C-alpha positions, -999 to +999 in steps of 0.1 A: -268-199-048-261-163-060-262-149-025-235-175-013-214-166-043-214-130-039-205-134+000-174-155-011-166-128-036-169-103-006-146-126+016-121-130-010-120-091-019-115-086+017-088-111+018-066-095-008-074-060+002-061-070+038-031-083+027-024-053+005-032-027+034-011-048+056+021-043+034+013-009+028+009+000+066+046-017+069+059+005+043+044+035+056+056+028+090+091+021+079+108+055+090+088+055+122+097+021+131+133+026+121+137+056+145+126+034+174+150+004+164+123-019+148+125-034+114+095-031+090+109-050+062+111-088+064+143-102+072+145-125+041+145-093+019+170-076+040+192-106+033+183-111-004+191-073-009+221-073+013+208-044+033+223-043+067+198-038+094+218-010+107+212+012+075+175+017+083+183+032+117+208+057+103+203+059+065+227+085+062+250+064+039+235+065+004+255+032-008+226+008+002+199+031-012+193+011-043+190-022-026+165-007+000+145+005-031+146-029-045+132-044-015+105-017-012+099-024-051+093-062-041+070-054-011+050-028-033+046-054-060+030-080-036+006-053-024-001-044-060-007-079-069-032-084-042-048-050-052-052-063-087-067-093-073-093-076-054-100-051-081-109-082-105-134-094-080-149-062-068-178-062-093-191-093-075-191-077-043-228-068-031-236-034-018-237-044+017-201-056+013-185-023-004-170-017+030-143-041+021-132-020-007-127+012+014-090+002+026-079-005-009-083+032-017-056+044+008-035+015-002-036+022-039-032+061-033+001+051-014+015+027-038+007+052-067+028+079-049+055+055-037+061+046-073+056+077-091+068+107-070+093+087-048+105+060-073+102+032-043+124+055-020+103+049+012+123+076+029+115+104+003+100+133+021+073+138-006+053+108+006+046+124+037+034+159+025-001+167+011-007+194-011-037+218-017-058+219-047-075+188-065-055+160-079-039+128-068-014+147-045-043+170-027-057+165+007-092+160-009-085+133-033-084+105-009-120+114+006-134+118-030-121+083-041-136+068-007-168+082-016-167+069-051-155+032-039-187+033-015-210+045-040-200+025-069-183-006-055-152+002-076-118+014-063 
């Protein structure tokens, strides 16, 4: 019975991490996709926040920047919700299922940087620059957190 509960928890953690990772991937790819004439923000959010689809293709007009930040904030909030759901269940994941936690590390790092560094401006250049040293902005931080998640089962 305990093994079945633990397997179910690993599946549920993987489910929540997967949703979060998918949303983060859409946000991270937004500048690239916009350059190719594609949208990475759901059309219902574009409509809700009154963002013309052409704005992402040529974001030189700053009049829609607050609306884009609001749409990105909405997407990031959903991703953060699913990360928090996964975090609440992570201690029930057996050692063999810890691999499900690893994508959560990158997703959380990006969401933190999106909020604290870029203020939900997905086009902010600091989102795409890694810095030296040790700390949340450094190149070495991500592998360190991956190792911790693998060893401890906590992200």
